[in-house]
Each structure stands twice: as structure tokens, then as C-alpha cells.
N, C-alpha and C positions, 0 to 999 in steps of 0.2 A: 145784278141790279143791285146796288146796297138799300137797305132798309135806312133810311132816315129819321125813323121816330123820334119825338120826344122821348125821354125816359122820367118816369117820378119813381121816388121810392117812399113809400107810405107807412110810416109807425104805428100803429095801433090798428091794422088793418081788420080786423075782426070787429072793431067796433062800428055804430053806428053811422060817426060820419067817415071813419076811413074806409068803410064798403060802401058809401053813397059815392065817396071822390073817386074810387078805384071804380064804379062803375061809369062815372062822368067822363074819367080819362080815356078809359078802354072806348067809349063812344067816340071818342076825340082825336083815336087813331094813335095814341100813348102806350108805350112799355110800360105795365105797371110792376112794381116790385114791391112786397109787402112784406113788413116782419110782424112775425107772431113769437109770441114770449106766451110761455106757460102760465095759467092763468086758474083759480079755485074753479071757474064758470068757464065752459066753453061754448064760444059765439060763432063757432066756424058755419054754422049754418047760413050768416047773412052773405059769405062769400063762394058757397058750394059752387051757385051757378057759374060763376068767373072762373070756374079752375079747368075747365077745356077751353080757355080761351089760349090760343098759342103766344099772346103778348102778358101772360097774367104767369107771376113768379112768387112762389112763397119760400121765405127764410127765417128760420128759425132762430133762437137764441138759446146756447146750449151754454148752461151755466155749471160753474165750479165751484169748490170748496174755498173757493178765495175773497177776501173782498178789501178793497181799494177806493179809496175817495179820486176826485176827477182830478184832483192836483196830480196824485201819483200818474193815473194814466197819460193825462196831457205829459209830463215829463217823459214817461214811459216811450211814447208814440213818438214825442219829437226826437227823443235820443235816436231811436230807430232810423232815424229821418237824420239824423247826424246834426240835430240842434239841440244843445243843452240851453235849458231855461232856469231862468232867476227869479224869485215871487218877489213883487215890491209893492208898497201899497200896504193899508189895513182895512178890514171890514168890507165895505162895499167897492171899497177903490182898489181891492187887490188886482193886479194883473201879470201874468207871466210873460217877462223878455227875453229877448235871443240874447246870451251873454256876449256874441260876436257885435252885434250890429245895434244893440239895446232898443230894437223895434218890440213893442206888444205885439206878440201872437196870441195869448190869450187874457181876456178880461172877463171880470166877475162883473154880472149885471144882476143888482138884488130884485130889479122889478120881474126877474125869472124866475126868481125862489119860487118853491111850492110846498107854501107852511104846510101843506095837509101830507107831507110825506112821511112815511115812518123814517126814525131816526136812523134805523141801520137794515141793511140786506144785505143776506147772504146766499148763495145759491146753494142746490143740493140735487147734483147730478146724478142719481140714482138711477131717474127715469132715462134719461139719454145713454147711460151705461147699459141697461136692459133692453131699451127699444130699438135703439142705432146700434148698437156693440161699439159706442164712442167711449174712447178710455183718453184724459189727460196726459198729454206727451211733455209736457214744460208747464212750470209753473209763469205766471205773469211775469215776474220778476227775472226770466230766463235762466231759471233752474232746469 
């Protein structure tokens, strides 16, 4: 018999809203995947009681010492899928179009800007290397 559960992916699973949403969706028989990022304060106690649920999965962010903006990430991801992008427009009217079809595939939405974000973020992979034995095999740029 095939399991036809709906699936949800929750970023911020350890936060108050994320943990409550996970509980609600599990009660509604969803398969729930949650993203955990390293944080100065750990709040895993909010989800600890869910860890034995066979339909609850945790995923972790492993960082590198590389830094890329959203535009670079989109261009690399679409290039991997065989699509070349070109930015057009200015400010809040920017969008990335497929150079073959001229279809807009990525659009900037000033309404979704987060003004409280820090201007730059850079990961430090030492903990992943020590705890998981993880080592970066390639750079984001493909090197």
C-alpha cells in the first residue's frame, strides 16, 4: 500500500510557530520535514517530543566559508538545470529572465525584504567538520 500523505517542509521548525505548526500537521497525518540551522540559542526542546514520530524528519543546514547573494544562487541553480538567466530592470522591478524564452523566472519583491537582516552572513563550517566529519568537496562555483 502506498502512503499518500501530504508533505510539509517547515523552515524555523524549532521556533514557537514552527513547532506548533509541526504538531498540528502531524495530527492531520502529514509527513513533516523541518529545517534546523545553527543558532546561538538552541530551542530543540520545543520539538523533542516529536522526534520519535515516524513521519517527522529533521534536516540541517551545513555552511561553508563561501558567501553568495540570491542572484548568484539563482543563476547557478538555473544554469545547473540548463537555463541561462539575465537580470533586467532596476530596484524593486528587477527580474531574472530565461535568455531563450524571455520568460521571467525570478522576480524581486520589495514587500518581502527583511529590513532587520544583517548586511552580510558568512558560515563557519568547523562544527560540521568536527561533529559530522563533513568536508566540503566542491565550491558553489563548481571548482
